[in-house]
C-alpha positions in Angstrom: 23.4 17.0 17.3 22.6 20.7 17.2 24.6 23.8 16.4 24.4 26.7 18.9 25.8 30.1 18.6 27.9 31.5 21.5 27.5 35.3 21.6 29.5 38.1 23.1 28.1 38.5 26.6 27.3 41.8 28.3 30.1 42.4 30.9 28.9 45.6 32.5 26.1 48.1 32.4 27.8 50.6 30.0 30.0 48.2 28.1 28.9 47.7 24.5 31.9 46.0 22.9 35.0 44.0 23.7 38.3 43.1 22.1 39.2 39.4 21.6 42.5 38.9 23.4 43.0 35.2 23.0 41.2 31.9 22.5 41.8 29.4 25.3 40.2 26.6 23.2 40.6 25.7 19.6 38.2 24.3 17.0 37.5 20.7 17.7 38.1 20.9 21.4 35.6 19.4 23.8 34.3 22.1 26.2 32.1 21.9 29.3 29.4 24.4 30.2 30.9 27.4 32.2 34.5 26.4 31.1 36.5 29.4 30.0 36.8 29.6 26.2 38.4 32.9 25.5 39.8 36.1 27.0 38.1 39.4 26.2 39.3 43.0 27.0 36.9 45.9 27.5 37.7 49.5 28.3 37.2 48.5 32.0 38.8 45.1 32.5 40.2 42.0 31.0 38.1 38.9 31.7 37.6 35.2 30.7 34.4 34.3 29.0 32.8 30.9 29.9 31.0 28.6 27.5 27.2 28.7 27.5 26.9 25.1 26.5 28.6 21.7 26.7 29.9 20.2 23.5 32.5 20.6 20.8 33.8 24.0 19.7 32.8 23.6 16.0 33.9 27.0 14.6 35.5 30.2 15.8 33.8 33.2 14.2 36.1 36.0 15.3 39.9 36.4 15.3 42.1 37.5 18.1 42.3 41.3 18.0 38.8 41.8 16.6 36.4 44.2 18.3 33.0 42.6 18.8 29.7 44.2 19.7 27.8 42.8 22.7 25.3 40.2 21.4 27.2 39.4 18.3 28.1 35.7 17.6 31.7 34.7 18.4 31.7 30.9 18.0 29.6 27.8 17.1 29.2 25.0 19.6 28.1 21.5 18.5 25.9 20.0 21.3 23.7 17.0 21.7 20.2 17.4 20.4 18.2 19.6 22.6 14.9 20.9 21.5 15.1 23.8 24.0 18.4 25.1 22.6 18.3 27.7 19.9 19.7 26.3 16.7 22.1 28.3 14.6 19.8 28.3 11.6 17.1 29.9 13.7 19.4 32.5 15.2 19.2 36.1 14.0 21.6 36.9 11.2 23.2 39.8 13.0 23.1 41.8 16.2 20.7 44.3 14.7 18.1 41.6 14.0 18.7 40.2 17.5 17.9 43.6 19.0 14.9 44.1 16.8 13.5 40.8 18.0 13.4 42.1 21.5 11.0 45.0 20.8 7.3 45.0 19.8 7.9 47.0 16.6 10.7 47.5 14.2 13.4 50.1 14.7 12.3 52.6 12.1 14.0 55.8 11.1 11.4 58.5 10.6 12.5 60.7 7.7 12.4 64.5 8.4 8.9 65.8 7.7 7.3 62.4 7.5 5.8 62.5 11.0 6.9 65.9 12.2 9.8 65.0 14.4 12.4 63.0 12.4 13.4 60.8 15.3 14.0 57.1 15.9 11.1 55.1 17.5 13.6 53.5 19.8 16.7 55.3 21.3 20.1 54.0 20.4 22.0 53.5 23.7 25.8 53.6 23.9 26.3 55.0 20.4 29.5 56.9 19.6 29.3 60.7 19.1 32.1 62.9 17.7 33.2 66.0 19.7 31.6 68.2 17.0 28.2 66.5 17.4 28.4 66.7 21.2 29.3 70.4 21.1 26.4 71.1 18.7 24.0 69.2 21.1 25.4 71.1 24.0 25.0 74.5 22.3 21.4 73.7 21.3 20.6 72.2 24.8 19.8 68.7 23.4 20.0 66.2 26.3 21.6 62.8 25.8 18.2 61.1 26.0 17.0 63.2 23.0 20.3 62.8 21.1 20.0 59.0 21.3 16.8 59.3 19.1 18.5 61.3 16.3 18.8 59.1 13.1 22.4 58.6 12.0 23.6 58.2 8.5 27.3 57.6 9.3 29.2 54.3 9.8 27.3 52.0 12.2 24.5 54.5 12.5 26.7 57.3 13.9 25.2 60.8 13.9 27.1 63.1 11.5 27.2 66.9 11.5 24.7 66.9 8.6 22.4 64.6 10.6 22.2 66.8 13.7 21.9 70.0 11.8 19.1 68.5 9.7 17.4 67.3 13.0 17.7 70.8 14.4 16.0 72.3 11.4 13.1 69.9 11.8 13.1 70.4 15.6 13.0 74.2 15.4 11.0 74.5 12.1 13.5 76.9 10.6 16.9 76.6 8.9 20.0 76.6 11.2 21.8 80.0 10.8 25.3 79.9 9.4 26.5 81.7 12.5 25.4 78.9 14.7 27.2 76.3 12.6 30.4 78.4 12.5 30.4 79.2 16.2 29.9 75.5 17.2 32.6 74.3 14.7 35.0 76.8 16.3 34.8 74.8 19.6 36.6 71.9 17.9 40.0 72.5 16.4 39.8 70.5 13.2 43.1 71.6 11.8 45.6 68.8 11.3 48.1 68.4 14.1 51.6 69.1 12.9 53.7 66.1 13.9 57.1 67.0 15.4 59.8 64.7 14.0 61.3 62.4 16.6 65.0 61.8 16.5 65.9 58.1 16.8 69.4 56.7 16.9 70.5 53.1 16.3 70.8 52.5 20.1 67.2 53.7 20.9 64.6 51.1 21.8 61.1 51.5 20.2 58.4 50.2 22.5 54.8 49.8 21.3 52.2 50.9 23.8 50.0 48.1 25.1 46.3 48.3 25.0 45.9 49.6 28.5 48.6 52.3 28.1 46.9 53.6 24.9 43.6 53.8 26.8 45.2 55.6 29.8 46.9 58.1 27.4 43.7 58.9 25.6 41.7 59.4 28.8 44.4 61.6 30.4 44.5 63.9 27.4 40.7 64.0 27.2 40.5 64.9 30.9 43.0 67.8 30.6 41.1 69.0 27.5 37.7 68.8 29.2 38.4 70.1 32.7 40.4 73.2 33.7 42.5 71.7 36.5 43.3 73.6 39.7 45.1 72.0 42.6 45.0 73.0 46.3 47.5 71.7 48.9 47.1 71.1 52.7 49.5 69.5 55.1 47.9 67.2 57.7 49.3 66.0 61.1 48.6 62.2 61.1 50.7 61.3 64.1 47.8 59.8 66.1 46.8 57.7 63.1 50.4 56.3 62.8 50.5 55.4 66.5 47.0 53.9 66.3 47.8 51.7 63.3 51.0 50.5 64.8 49.1 49.5 67.9 46.4 47.5 66.1 47.9 46.2 62.9 49.1 42.9 64.3 45.7 42.2 66.0 43.9 43.1 62.8 45.9 40.6 60.8 45.3 37.8 63.3 41.6 38.5 63.3 40.9 39.2 59.7 43.9 37.8 57.8 44.7 41.0 56.0 46.9 44.2 56.4 45.7 47.3 58.2 46.8 50.1 55.9 46.4 53.8 55.9 44.2 53.8 52.8 40.8 52.9 54.4 41.4 55.6 57.0 41.9 58.2 54.2 38.9 56.9 52.4 36.8 57.3 55.6 38.0 60.9 56.0 37.2 61.7 52.3 33.7 60.2 52.7 33.0 62.3 55.8 34.2 65.5 54.0 32.0 64.7 50.9 29.0 64.6 53.2 29.9 68.0 54.5 30.6 69.3 50.9 28.3 67.3 48.6 29.0 69.6 45.6 32.3 67.8 45.3 30.4 64.6 44.6 29.0 65.7 41.2 29.5 65.3 37.5 28.9 67.6 34.5 26.7 66.8 31.6 26.8 69.7 29.1 25.5 72.7 31.1 23.9 70.5 33.7 25.4 69.5 37.1 24.5 66.0 38.3 24.6 65.7 42.1 25.3 62.1 43.0 23.2 60.3 45.6 25.8 57.6 46.2 29.4 58.1 47.4 31.5 55.7 45.4 35.3 56.1 46.0 37.7 55.1 43.3 41.3 54.2 44.4 44.2 54.1 41.9 46.1 50.8 42.1 49.5 50.3 40.5 49.7 47.1 38.5 52.9 44.9 38.1 53.0 46.1 34.4 53.4 49.7 35.6 49.9 50.7 34.4 47.2 52.0 36.8 43.7 50.7 37.3 41.0 52.3 39.5 38.6 49.9 41.2 35.6 51.5 42.9 34.3 51.2 46.5 30.6 51.5 46.0 28.5 53.1 48.8 31.6 53.7 50.8 29.6 55.7 53.3 27.7 52.5 54.3 30.9 50.8 55.5 32.7 50.9 58.8 36.4 51.4 59.0 36.8 47.6 59.3 34.5 47.1 56.3 36.5 49.7 54.3 39.8 47.9 55.2 38.5 44.6 54.0 37.1 46.1 50.8 40.3 48.0 50.0 42.4 44.9 50.5 40.1 42.7 48.4 39.9 45.2 45.5 43.7 45.9 45.5 44.6 42.2 45.5 42.2 41.3 42.7 43.2 44.3 40.7 46.8 43.1 40.7 45.7 39.6 39.9 43.5 40.9 37.0 40.4 39.4 38.7 38.2 42.4 38.9 34.7 42.4 37.5 33.7 45.2 35.0 31.1 46.7 37.4 33.8 47.1 40.0 35.5 49.6 37.7 32.5 51.8 37.1 30.4 54.3 38.8 33.1 56.2 40.8 32.1 59.6 42.0 35.4 60.7 43.6 38.9 59.2 43.4 42.0 59.0 45.6 45.6 58.3 44.5 48.3 57.3 46.9 51.4 58.9 45.4 53.1 58.5 48.8 53.6 54.8 48.1 56.2 55.9 45.5 58.0 58.1 48.0 56.4 61.3 46.6 55.4 64.0 49.1 52.8 65.6 46.9 51.4 65.5 43.3 49.0 67.1 40.9 46.7 64.3 39.9 44.5 64.3 36.8 40.7 64.0 37.2 38.9 60.8 36.3 36.1 61.9 33.9 33.2 62.6 34.5 34.2 63.2 38.1 35.2 66.7 39.2 37.8 66.0 41.9 40.7 63.7 42.8 42.9 63.6 45.9 46.6 62.7 45.9 47.9 61.3 49.2 51.6 62.1 49.8 54.1 60.2 51.8 54.0 60.4 55.6 57.2 62.1 56.8 58.6 62.8 60.3 59.1 66.5 60.8 60.0 68.9 63.6 56.9 70.9 64.4 55.5 73.3 66.9 53.3 71.5 69.4 50.9 73.4 71.7 50.9 72.1 75.3 49.3 73.4 78.5 52.7 74.7 79.6 53.4 76.4 76.3 54.6 75.7 72.8 57.3 73.0 72.2 59.2 71.6 69.3 58.3 67.9 68.7 58.6 65.2 66.1 55.3 64.8 64.2 54.2 62.6 61.3 52.9 64.8 58.5 51.7 64.4 55.0 50.5 66.6 52.1 47.0 66.3 50.6 46.8 67.5 46.9 43.3 68.1 45.7 42.8 68.6 41.9 39.4 69.8 40.9 37.4 70.9 37.8 37.3 74.7 37.9 34.3 74.8 35.6 32.1 73.8 38.6 34.3 73.8 41.7 35.7 77.2 42.7 38.8 77.7 44.8 36.8 78.2 48.0 35.0 74.9 47.7 38.0 73.0 46.5 40.2 74.4 49.2 37.7 74.0 52.0 37.0 70.4 51.0 40.7 69.3 51.2 41.1 71.2 54.5 38.1 69.3 55.9 39.7 66.0 54.9 42.8 67.0 56.8 40.7 68.1 59.8 39.1 64.6 60.0 42.5 63.0 59.8 43.8 65.2 62.6 40.8 64.5 64.8 41.0 60.7 64.2 39.4 58.7 67.1 42.5 57.0 68.6 40.3 55.1 71.1 38.4 53.1 68.4 39.1 49.4 67.8 38.9 47.2 64.7 
């Protein structure tokens, strides 16, 4: 028999850790290879982790609720003797040793002055940085690729204020003036937040936020802090789209087995508008603007729990309307069933949110960082409207909806933000009613 370590797998390109939600197997259980052993939550998605070997679950190394780094051991599996399987006594003692075994030379911290640069020989990818450190780096024009090489003396190798100021002194060859330190520190309000007392009576119910709600709350606060939000509104006449959908929805369901909704039509219009105004398809890194080559549209999906999740349609500009419809239906269904993969929640460059599904006519959505824009789609409502005809203007019943475009005013001015949402409305109003799906 041999003992083999089961390690925390990498569940997405930028995911470096996961939280153990529950163990599906207990110590002593017989497990098959690829059989689900535990549930893990990341900041992207909850997923089941399969066993890497067949055998007996000998020992569980982490408890439910523990946060575990990618590559760290989480369980021990007893298998039949296999000379090709790594034995537990030969495994690295911890994740750091496992990472060091993958490079040609040790990860050595060069002390300031020892070799003239005071940097790590290998960058540390995915390390946490405090807002103060990030602001200092931004002020001193230190890119992320350089920041990842700065030695950290804090917990788990984190870079402290002392570390980055010491690095700057070595980098520039002169002491950091006190004025720089004080000006940078002023960007972060470090004063303690005064807690306002909450009045609770005996009839009130106290509900603990679940993990996803805590995460949503944190990200929404961060987005409002990072991006100065401005919202522009446009009303679009979508009468022809309503008639076209009513004409083809039954045929589409018979042919493809899914529903023909308005969402893919809206996604198509957004994609076309982004091609006309590519500076909406950007993100901000310090004082740099990153213009995205791919058009990846995130779509907010309401979960049965009441929380929201945003799966991403990657390369949406490469899909036809039929392809977009099938993709939207697939992502929405698997989002509600908690079956999304981590990579399907990453890489979005622009987001839409259908507030009309809740009966709302408009909204002021909050931007998904690090994107710079998000579009809220209001409810489609019948309205009396002036209709131009060859014989003159008439009053007719039209189907109309509001488009609410929130954008980051650091990099998107009112002219660009307003013209973009107007162009989306133009594409909706000029929808090709002769096309088929």
